[in-house]
TIVEX-966727 format. One record per residue (C-alpha): x, y, z; residue in one letter. Coordinates in steps of 0.001 Angstrom, whole numbers. Layout:
<sites>
      px      py      pz res
       X       Y       Z   a
...
</sites>
This chain:
<sites>
      px      py      pz res
   -3586   15618  -33650   m
   -1717   12929  -31779   l
   -2453    9444  -33202   p
   -3584    7303  -30248   i
   -4293    3589  -29956   s
   -6619    2468  -27167   v
   -5812    -995  -25802   t
   -8084   -3137  -23629   i
   -7162   -6463  -22056   i
  -10195   -8630  -21445   a
  -11290  -12022  -20189   g
  -14951  -13071  -20014   n
  -16231   -9504  -20278   e
  -18988   -9964  -22863   e
  -21449   -7878  -20810   d
  -19118   -4855  -20504   r
  -16634   -4860  -23362   i
  -18873   -3179  -25973   a
  -19395     -24  -23888   d
  -15661     199  -23207   a
  -14867     -64  -26929   v
  -17527    2497  -27893   r
  -16216    5002  -25351   s
  -12887    4867  -27226   a
  -14388    5361  -30697   a
  -12620    8741  -30949   w
   -9194    7032  -31060   a
   -7198    6103  -34141   d
   -7779    2431  -33321   e
   -9104     227  -30518   v
   -7399   -3097  -29782   i
   -8873   -5752  -27514   v
   -6399   -8399  -26369   l
   -8647  -11253  -25289   d
   -7188  -13928  -23020   s
   -9028  -16878  -24556   e
  -12404  -16021  -23039   s
  -14947  -18816  -22663   s
  -17806  -16417  -23450   d
  -18452  -14135  -26462   q
  -16091  -11324  -25433   t
  -14061  -11458  -28655   a
  -17112  -11445  -30940   d
  -18846   -8648  -29025   v
  -15687   -6513  -29072   a
  -15261   -6999  -32818   a
  -18893   -6076  -33450   e
  -18380   -2894  -31401   a
  -15518   -1861  -33681   g
  -12347   -3181  -32061   a
   -9480   -5090  -33613   r
   -9404   -8295  -31592   v
   -6365  -10442  -30890   v
   -6700  -13652  -28864   v
   -3654  -14851  -26909   e
   -3011  -16746  -23658   p
   -3029  -14899  -20341   w
     391  -13651  -19187   r
    -500  -11702  -16046   g
   -1869   -8159  -15796   y
    1277   -6126  -16447   g
    2661   -8436  -19119   a
    -714   -8578  -20896   q
    -958   -4773  -20996   k
    2582   -4512  -22351   n
    1730   -7026  -25058   r
   -1388   -5031  -25970   a
     769   -1910  -26338   a
    3126   -3835  -28624   e
     176   -4694  -30883   l
    -738   -1023  -31355   a
     242     699  -34580   r
     816    4005  -32760   n
    3507    4875  -30227   a
     983    6656  -28004   w
   -1296    4239  -26182   v
   -4284    4696  -23895   f
   -4650    1624  -21675   s
   -8324    1165  -20818   l
   -9829   -1562  -18643   d
  -12982   -3388  -19688   a
  -14826   -1957  -16677   d
  -13902    1646  -17550   e
  -15454    4255  -19831   r
  -13782    7364  -21275   i
  -16057   10378  -20784   d
  -16507   13001  -23568   p
  -14308   15625  -21871   v
  -11392   13209  -21568   l
  -11925   12029  -25152   a
  -11708   15607  -26462   v
   -8658   16391  -24310   a
   -6774   13348  -25601   a
   -7830   14034  -29187   s
   -6602   17630  -29001   d
   -3056   16816  -27869   l
    -295   18092  -30204   p
    1567   15593  -32417   p
    4699   15727  -30221   r
    3799   16509  -26611   p
    6752   17132  -24255   p
    5240   14779  -21680   e
    5972   11052  -21653   s
    2558   10163  -20191   a
    -669   11674  -18855   f
   -2589   11155  -15629   r
   -6383   11089  -15546   v
   -9012   11172  -12827   r
  -11168    8104  -12295   r
  -14634    8060  -10694   r
  -15369    4803   -8900   n
  -18607    2850   -8748   y
  -19527    -186   -6662   m
  -22284   -2586   -7715   a
  -23610     -13  -10164   g
  -23748    2867   -7675   r
  -21345    5844   -7679   p
  -19202    6246   -4582   i
  -19675    9792   -3309   i
  -17131   10217    -503   h
  -13498   11089   -1235   w
  -10886    9537   -1168   p
  -12927    6450   -1901   w
  -14976    8165   -4621   s
  -12198    8899   -7117   w
   -8510    8448   -7714   d
   -5929    9259  -10378   t
   -4149    6867  -12694   t
   -1627    7150  -15542   v
   -3179    5688  -18680   r
   -2071    7617  -21771   l
    1614    7094  -22525   f
    4372    6919  -25095   d
    5248    3227  -25170   r
    8880    4100  -25955   d
    9121    5908  -22608   r
    6746    3917  -20394   a
    6021     302  -19594   r
    3844   -1584  -17132   f
    5516   -3343  -14238   s
    5081   -7058  -14804   e
    3892   -8014  -11337   v
    1206  -10592  -10617   a
   -1377   -8028   -9496   v
   -1697   -4234   -9030   h
     519   -3379  -11986   e
    1500     250  -12630   s
    3195    2248  -15362   l
    6897    2963  -14968   v
    7491    6215  -16849   v
   10708    7881  -17970   t
   10074   11609  -18226   g
    7343   14068  -17311   k
    3757   13066  -16488   i
    1098   15672  -17246   g
   -2606   15927  -16324   p
   -5573   15527  -18653   l
   -9041   16945  -17929   p
  -12063   14689  -17955   g
  -12840   11442  -16218   m
  -12662    7690  -16487   l
  -15893    6110  -15269   e
  -14747    3040  -13334   h
  -17544     514  -12830   l
  -15373   -1827  -10718   t
  -17351   -4799   -9387   y
  -20667   -5820  -10901   r
  -22011   -6904   -7517   d
  -20823   -8301   -4191   w
  -20438  -11806   -5624   s
  -18137  -10440   -8315   d
  -16136   -8666   -5610   y
  -15734  -11878   -3609   l
  -14632  -13896   -6652   e
  -12014  -11368   -7709   r
  -10847  -10867   -4142   q
  -10049  -14567   -3918   l
   -8172  -14372   -7224   s
   -6160  -11321   -6081   y
   -5409  -12986   -2736   s
   -4062  -16062   -4509   r
   -1926  -13965   -6860   l
    -637  -11922   -3928   g
     299  -15061   -2006   a
    2119  -16540   -5000   e
    4004  -13279   -5561   a
    4997  -13134   -1876   a
    6268  -16721   -2026   l
    8293  -15924   -5144   a
    9955  -13037   -3256   r
   10960  -15431    -489   g
    8329  -14183    1976   r
    7459  -16613    4755   r
    4555  -16541    7248   p
    5110  -14417   10334   k
    3413  -14068   13681   i
     621  -11560   13264   g
     -19  -12168    9560   d
   -3393  -13797   10194   l
   -4355  -11690   13201   g
   -2857   -8221   13086   l
   -2603   -7608    9349   r
   -6349   -8052    8636   p
   -7169   -5658   11478   v
   -4694   -3111   10114   a
   -6259   -3450    6662   t
   -9734   -2927    8094   f
   -8709     272    9913   l
   -6726    1607    6956   r
   -9734    1311    4661   h
  -12291    2493    7184   l
  -10380    5521    8478   v
   -7480    6462    6188   v
   -9295    5803    2922   r
  -12529    7266    4192   g
  -14772    4227    3855   y
  -16343    5230    7175   l
  -18102    8059    5338   l
  -19811    5497    3123   g
  -21993    4247    5962   g
  -23005     599    5966   r
  -21491     -20    2551   r
  -18175    1444    3717   g
  -18049    -803    6767   w
  -18829   -3799    4576   r
  -16108   -2906    2062   m
  -13583   -2471    4893   s
  -14488   -5857    6333   a
  -14141   -7495    2928   m
  -10757   -5850    2371   a
   -9636   -7315    5714   a
  -10933  -10684    4536   r
   -8775  -10402    1421   g
   -5677   -9759    3528   t
   -6496  -12740    5726   y
   -6941  -14984    2666   l
   -3645  -13818    1159   k
   -1604  -14809    4195   y
   -3605  -17982    4777   l
   -2848  -19032    1204   l
     805  -18046    1665   l
     997  -20289    4739   k
    -552  -23117    2744   d
    1857  -22617    -188   l
    4902  -22606    2102   v
    3696  -25767    3856   g
    3049  -27484     551   r
    6505  -26509    -714   s
    8133  -27881    2444   a
    6293  -31183    2127   r
    7398  -31563   -1486   l
   11017  -30944    -554   q
   10998  -33426    2343   s
</sites>
């Protein structure tokens, strides 16, 4: 069997962290890297069986890389606090040979919104690379929407990650604002400046991309609402970017 460490980064996830840890009980170890939560996330994770380390927040990619560094095994399964490893995926990972030729493995992920499964593809499920050899893969250290950069072959694993995403619409709105702020700060760091159409055309393009290309239209009223909220996130990102650029200019004058 391939020794695997499951790592979970968490911040104020006391209501969800225990189920995430228990779904990884098949692994050689489970590590929760807590970013100084103000609730009982660390205690709940420890009670569920995880080894808990508390350190300051570094950003999504950097935090996941740090969690991988804490693992005692080279092979790491990066799990989010709002995800659950189903039994088929657990068996597939457990049955891997000690030295697989692949550098990483891709898994399917079933998405939920506000506790309800999403039934229309491509909105209903996606794929993501989560099991990897840390000597041949590393997360990109971007502010948001990090991904694994892998050297070598990526293979598939059967089974499913159950992705519970947002608890409710309020949770969605709060995180959307956070992602918009991070996106604006990252754009500013790249030298991006506001352009004509950012606040008008880009939100419309986002709305249509989600509604039509991603299939949210098939989700009925909920799909329309999600598309509208995605457009709102784009609008907030570029509004915040405009504000950051203006603030920077005032400080320099």
